[in-house]
GUMARDO-164772 format. One record per atom (N, C-alpha, C, CB): residue in one letter; x, y, z. Coordinates in steps of 0.05 Angstrom, whole numbers, plus 5000, padded with zeros to 4 digits. Glycine has a CB too. Layout:
BEGIN
AXYZ/...
% end
This chain:
BEGIN
M179540917573/M180840677562/M181240477584/M183540757548/K180640227578/K180940007597/K183839947601/K179339767587/D184539897626/D187239817633/D187739527625/D187839857664/P189639477607/P190039197598/P190839007620/P192139197577/Q191839107642/Q192638927664/Q190238767674/Q193839087687/Y187838877672/Y185538737682/Y184638507665/Y183338927686/D185838467642/D185338237625/D187338007631/D185538307595/R189338067646/R191437867652/R190437687674/R194038007661/K191737447676/K191037247696/K193437177712/K189836997682/Y192937127738/Y195137067757/Y194536807771/Y195337297778/L196536627771/L196136367783/L195536387812/L198736197779/A193336257820/A192536257848/A194536117866/A189836117851/T196035927855/T197935787872/T200135967882/T199135557856/E200636187869/E202636377879/E201936487906/E203036607859/I199436537911/I198636637937/I198936427958/I195736747937/I198536177951/I198935947970/I201835927977/I197835687958/K203635947957/K206535937961/K207436157979/K208035957935/S206136387979/S207036617995/S206736568025/S205336867988/F205236368032/F204936298061/F207336138072/F202436128065/G208936018055/G211135858064/G210435568065/G212035958091/P212535398066/P212135108064/P210834978088/P214834978060/D210835098111/D209734978135/D206735038139/D211235058159/T205535198122/T202735278124/T201035078110/T202235558113/T198934978123/T197134778111/T195034928094/T195734608133/N193834768076/N191734888060/N189334978077/N190734678039/T188934838099/T186834928118/T187435198129/T186534718140/N190035238137/N190835508147/N190435718126/N193735498156/V191235668101/V190935858079/V187935928077/V192035738053/A186235728076/A183335778074/A182335958096/A181835518073/E183035898121/E182136048144/E183036338142/E183135928170/I185536378135/I186636658134/I185336818112/I189636648129/L184736688089/L183536828066/L180436838068/L184336698041/G179336698088/G176436698091/G174936548069/G175536988092/I176136328061/I174936158040/I174835868050/I176436178013/G173535698035/G173435418042/G175935268035/G171035288029/R176635068050/R178934908044/R178734778017/R179334688066/S176334698009/S175934577982/S176634767960/S173134477979/T176335027965/T177035227945/T180035227941/T176135507954/V181535217962/V184535207960/V185334967944/V185835207988/Y184234737950/Y184834487935/Y184134517905/Y183434247947/K181934647900/K181034697872/K183134877858/K178234817871/W184035077871/W186035257859/W188535097851/W186835487879/I189334917868/I191734757862/I191234557840/I192634607888/E189134397843/E188534187824/E187934287796/E186334017834/R186434507794/R185534607768/R187334827757/R182734697770/Q189434897772/Q191235117764/Q189635367758/Q192935037739/I187835437777/I186135667774/I187735927772/I184135687798/R186736107755/R188036367752/R186036587760/R189036417723/F187136787775/F185437017783/F185637237762/F186337117810/N183437387760/N183737637746/N185037837765/N180937747735/A185638077756/A187138267772/A185438357797/A187838517756/Y182838377794/Y181138457816/Y181238237839/Y178238497807/E181137987831/E181237767851/E184037757864/E180537497838/A186037777847/A188837777858/A189237997878/A190837797835/D188238237871/D188538467889/D186938417915/D187438717875/R184538317913/R182938267937/R184238077956/R180138157929/Y185437857946/Y186737657964/Y189337767975/Y187237397949/A190837917959/A193338037969/A192738227992/A194838187946/I190638387989/I189838588010/I189138438036/I187538758000/K187838208033/K187138058058/K189637978073/K185537808050/L191937958059/L194437888072/L196038138079/L196137708054/G194938378074/G196438618080/G198638678060/G197538618108/L198438568036/L200538588016/L199438727991/L201638318009/H201238817975/H200638917948/H200938667929/H202439157938/P199238637909/P199538407891/P202338367879/P197538427869/C203838577875/C206538547864/C208338397883/C207638817857/E207638387909/E209238237928/E208737937926/E208638337956/I206637857912/I205937577908/I206537497879/I203037527916/W205637657861/W205937597832/W208137787821/W203237627817/D210437667815/D212737827806/D212137977780/D215137647802/D210337877764/D209738007738/D207538207739/D209137787718/W206738287763/W204438477766/W204738727749/W204038547795/F207138847748/F207639087734/F208839047706/F209339267750/T209238797698/T210438737672/T208338757650/T211738457673/M208938887629/M207138917607/M208238767582/M206639217599/T206438647567/T207238517543/T207338717520/T205238287536/L208438637498/L208538817475/L205738897465/L210138687452/E203838707466/E201138767458/E199838987475/E199438507458/E200538977501/E199339167520/E200439447516/E199739077548/T202939467507/T204239727504/T203339867478/T207239707505/G202139717460/G201139837436/G203239837415/G200140107440/
% end
């Protein structure tokens, strides 16, 4: 059975916020190994990650995704059956 968590989406801007207010978008891009334009796109388009992407970026920071996205372990009524 497929885990319903992997259908959920997580705002990319949450990972940017996790860096703190003094970190530039250029710094975020360098640390995550992505282009600066990608960071701007996440912000401007309110991009959402699937669980695999969220996990991959959290791991790059040495974190578990639940340390970035507070709702990582929260299930909706539809998901609980």
